[in-house]
C-alpha positions in Angstrom: -46.5 28.6 4.5 -47.4 28.5 0.7 -50.8 28.0 -1.3 -51.2 25.9 -4.3 -50.4 28.7 -7.1 -46.9 30.0 -6.4 -47.0 33.6 -6.3 -43.6 35.4 -5.7 -44.1 38.8 -4.3 -42.1 41.4 -2.2 -42.3 44.4 -0.2 -39.8 46.8 1.2 -40.2 48.6 4.7 -38.3 51.5 6.2 -37.9 51.4 9.9 -37.3 54.2 12.3 -38.8 56.9 10.0 -39.1 60.4 11.1 -36.3 62.6 9.7 -37.8 62.9 6.2 -41.3 63.9 7.7 -39.8 66.6 9.8 -37.8 67.9 6.9 -41.1 67.8 4.8 -42.9 69.8 7.6 -40.2 72.4 7.8 -39.1 73.0 4.2 -41.4 71.5 1.6 -43.5 74.0 -0.4 -45.4 72.3 -3.1 -44.7 68.5 -2.8 -43.5 65.9 -0.3 -41.1 64.8 -2.9 -39.0 68.1 -2.7 -37.4 65.9 0.2 -34.5 63.9 -1.3 -35.2 60.7 0.7 -38.7 60.4 -0.2 -37.9 61.3 -3.9 -35.5 58.4 -4.0 -38.4 56.1 -3.1 -40.6 57.5 -5.8 -37.9 57.0 -8.3 -37.5 53.5 -7.1 -41.4 53.2 -7.6 -41.2 54.6 -11.0 -38.2 52.6 -12.3 -39.0 49.2 -10.6 -42.5 49.3 -9.4 -41.5 49.2 -5.8 -44.1 49.5 -3.1 -42.6 51.0 0.2 -43.8 51.1 3.8 -42.6 53.6 6.3 -42.7 52.5 10.0 -42.8 55.8 11.8 -41.9 57.4 15.0 -44.2 59.9 16.9 -41.3 61.8 18.1 -37.7 62.9 16.9 -35.9 62.9 20.1 -32.8 64.9 18.7 -35.0 68.0 18.1 -38.3 67.4 20.0 -40.3 67.6 16.8 -43.4 65.5 16.7 -45.5 64.4 13.9 -48.4 66.3 15.5 -46.5 69.2 13.9 -46.8 67.7 10.4 -48.8 69.8 8.1 -51.9 68.5 6.4 -51.4 70.5 3.1 -50.0 67.3 1.5 -52.7 64.9 2.4 -54.1 64.6 -1.1 -50.7 63.8 -2.3 -50.1 61.2 0.2 -53.5 59.7 -0.6 -52.8 59.8 -4.4 -49.5 57.7 -3.6 -51.1 55.2 -1.2 -51.1 52.6 -3.9 -47.5 52.2 -3.5 -46.5 54.3 -0.3 -47.9 53.4 3.1 -47.2 54.7 6.7 -47.9 53.0 9.9 -46.8 52.7 13.6 -43.2 51.9 14.7 -42.9 53.4 18.2 -43.3 56.5 20.2 -39.4 57.4 19.7 -36.1 55.9 19.0 -35.3 55.3 22.7 -35.4 53.3 24.8 -34.4 50.3 23.0 -37.0 47.7 22.9 -39.7 49.8 24.3 -42.6 47.3 24.1 -40.7 44.3 25.4 -42.4 44.4 28.6 -45.0 47.0 28.0 -48.7 46.5 28.9 -51.7 46.6 26.8 -52.5 50.4 27.6 -49.0 51.5 26.8 -48.9 50.1 23.2 -52.5 51.3 22.8 -51.7 54.7 23.7 -48.6 55.0 21.5 -50.2 53.3 18.3 -53.3 55.7 18.8 -51.0 58.7 18.9 -49.2 57.7 15.7 -52.3 56.5 13.9 -54.4 59.4 14.5 -51.6 61.8 13.1 -51.1 59.7 10.1 -54.9 59.7 9.2 -54.8 63.5 9.9 -51.9 64.4 7.6 -51.9 61.6 5.2 -55.4 60.0 5.1 -56.7 56.7 6.1 -55.8 55.1 2.6 -52.2 55.5 3.5 -52.4 53.3 6.7 -51.1 49.7 6.6 -52.4 46.9 8.7 -48.8 45.3 8.9 -45.9 46.8 10.8 -42.7 46.0 12.5 -42.5 47.2 16.2 -39.3 48.9 17.2 -36.9 46.1 18.1 -39.5 43.6 17.2 -40.1 42.7 20.9 -43.6 42.9 22.6 -45.8 41.2 25.1 -48.7 39.1 24.0 -50.9 41.8 25.6 -49.0 44.5 23.6 -49.6 42.6 20.5 -53.4 42.2 21.3 -53.4 46.1 21.6 -51.8 46.3 18.1 -54.5 43.8 16.8 -57.2 45.8 18.4 -56.0 48.9 16.5 -56.1 47.3 13.2 -52.7 45.6 12.8 -53.0 42.0 11.8 -49.4 41.2 10.7 -46.2 41.7 12.2 -42.8 41.4 10.7 -39.7 40.3 12.4 -36.3 38.6 12.2 -37.1 35.5 14.1 -33.6 34.5 14.8 -31.9 32.9 18.0 -29.1 35.1 19.4 -27.1 33.7 22.4 -29.8 31.3 22.8 -32.7 33.7 23.0 -35.4 34.8 20.6 -34.3 37.9 18.7 -36.7 40.5 17.0 -39.3 37.7 17.6 -42.1 39.5 19.8 -43.4 37.2 22.4 -42.3 33.9 20.8 -40.2 31.2 22.6 -37.0 29.7 21.2 -38.8 26.8 19.5 -41.5 28.9 18.0 -39.1 31.6 16.9 -36.8 29.1 15.1 -39.8 27.5 13.3 -41.1 30.9 12.0 -37.7 31.8 11.1 -37.4 28.9 8.8 -40.5 29.8 6.6 -42.3 32.8 5.0 -44.8 33.2 7.9 -46.9 31.7 10.6 -50.2 32.5 12.0 -51.1 32.7 15.6 -54.8 31.8 15.5 -55.4 32.5 19.2 -53.8 35.9 18.9 -55.5 36.6 15.4 -52.0 37.6 14.1 -49.8 36.7 11.2 -46.0 36.7 11.9 -43.9 37.4 8.7 -40.2 36.8 8.4 -38.1 39.7 7.4 -35.7 38.0 4.8 -33.1 40.7 4.4 -32.2 43.7 6.4 -30.1 45.7 3.9 -28.2 47.8 6.5 -26.9 44.7 8.0 -25.1 43.6 5.0 -22.4 44.9 2.4 -23.4 45.9 -1.0 -21.4 43.0 -2.4 -23.6 40.6 -0.3 -27.0 41.8 -1.5 -27.3 39.7 -4.7 -25.6 36.4 -3.1 -28.0 36.7 -0.1 -31.2 37.1 -2.3 -30.0 34.2 -4.5 -29.4 32.1 -1.4 -33.1 33.0 -0.1 -34.6 32.1 -3.4 -33.3 28.5 -3.0 -35.2 28.0 0.2 -38.5 26.6 -0.8 -40.3 27.6 2.3 -38.8 31.2 2.5 -38.9 32.4 -0.9 -42.3 33.0 -1.9 -42.9 36.2 0.2 -39.8 38.5 0.1 -39.6 40.8 2.8 -37.0 43.5 2.4 -36.1 46.2 5.0 -33.8 49.0 5.8 -33.6 51.7 8.6 -34.0 55.5 7.6 -31.0 56.8 9.5 -28.5 55.0 7.3 -29.2 57.3 4.5 -27.9 60.5 6.2 -24.3 61.6 6.4 -25.1 63.0 9.9 -25.8 59.6 11.2 -22.9 58.1 13.1 -23.2 54.7 11.2 -24.0 56.5 7.7 -23.8 54.2 4.9 -22.9 56.0 1.5 -24.1 52.9 -0.5 -27.5 52.6 1.4 -29.5 53.6 -1.7 -27.5 51.4 -4.0 -28.4 48.4 -1.7 -31.9 49.1 -2.3 -31.7 49.5 -5.9 -29.7 46.3 -6.3 -32.3 44.4 -4.3 -35.3 46.1 -6.3 -33.6 45.2 -9.6 -33.0 41.6 -8.7 -36.6 41.2 -7.4 -38.0 42.5 -10.8 -35.7 40.3 -12.8 -36.5 37.3 -10.7 -40.4 37.7 -11.4 -41.3 39.1 -7.9 -44.5 41.3 -8.0 -44.7 44.1 -5.6 -47.6 43.7 -3.3 -48.4 45.1 0.0 -49.7 42.7 2.7 -53.4 44.0 2.2 -53.3 42.8 -1.3 -53.0 39.0 -0.4 -53.8 38.7 3.4 -57.1 37.0 2.6 -55.3 33.9 1.4 -54.0 33.4 4.9 
């Protein structure tokens, strides 16, 4: 989907976010940016103008820590950064996989409320986003309605076909998944939701592939206007079993390319009225 005036814009999101929040809660004294992970994103914003969204969990299953334990003493700082740093619901926790693939309205509604209430408490309402990616990108139509009723009106996903089945595509069938996957976005008017394709998941590719993949995307007329980049938090941490030492460099390479190619950083809220 595109409008008359071509407007290349991009956003980056970070899924599975919770470890940096726990570290801030336990160790930060004066600023959230005493945490190295958050400081990386602040530097990226200052160097390249990047806007980043964290899709967060309620609970860290490894420790039992929850965002209900997040202090509110940094609330003003979160709010001051909300023009380039946003937070929103991802899932209750990292496990089980695909937790909302068959979940009813009440389950999704409960979990989203739990996370959203805490974000508002410790980071302020201005830090919220009305777009998210649900953990594993799988949810029932009823579950997506619960998200819509809680202020989400856009959902990002892979919209790919794996082994003949939709993958990270919410409730869509094979035909609709393939269609969305071939363009920037598609609106389900009945559900009142916009589905946006994630163009590049950086932890799924090598550093040497970042620029070639971005160049390839830029040549696709129906997919290049809205550039959605994504990475998962855990790949930045040496303690993670699949740690990627070059995770940060992948992000920097993508941000640099986006700036050089004339993309402007824009949260969904800045352009959703067009659709």
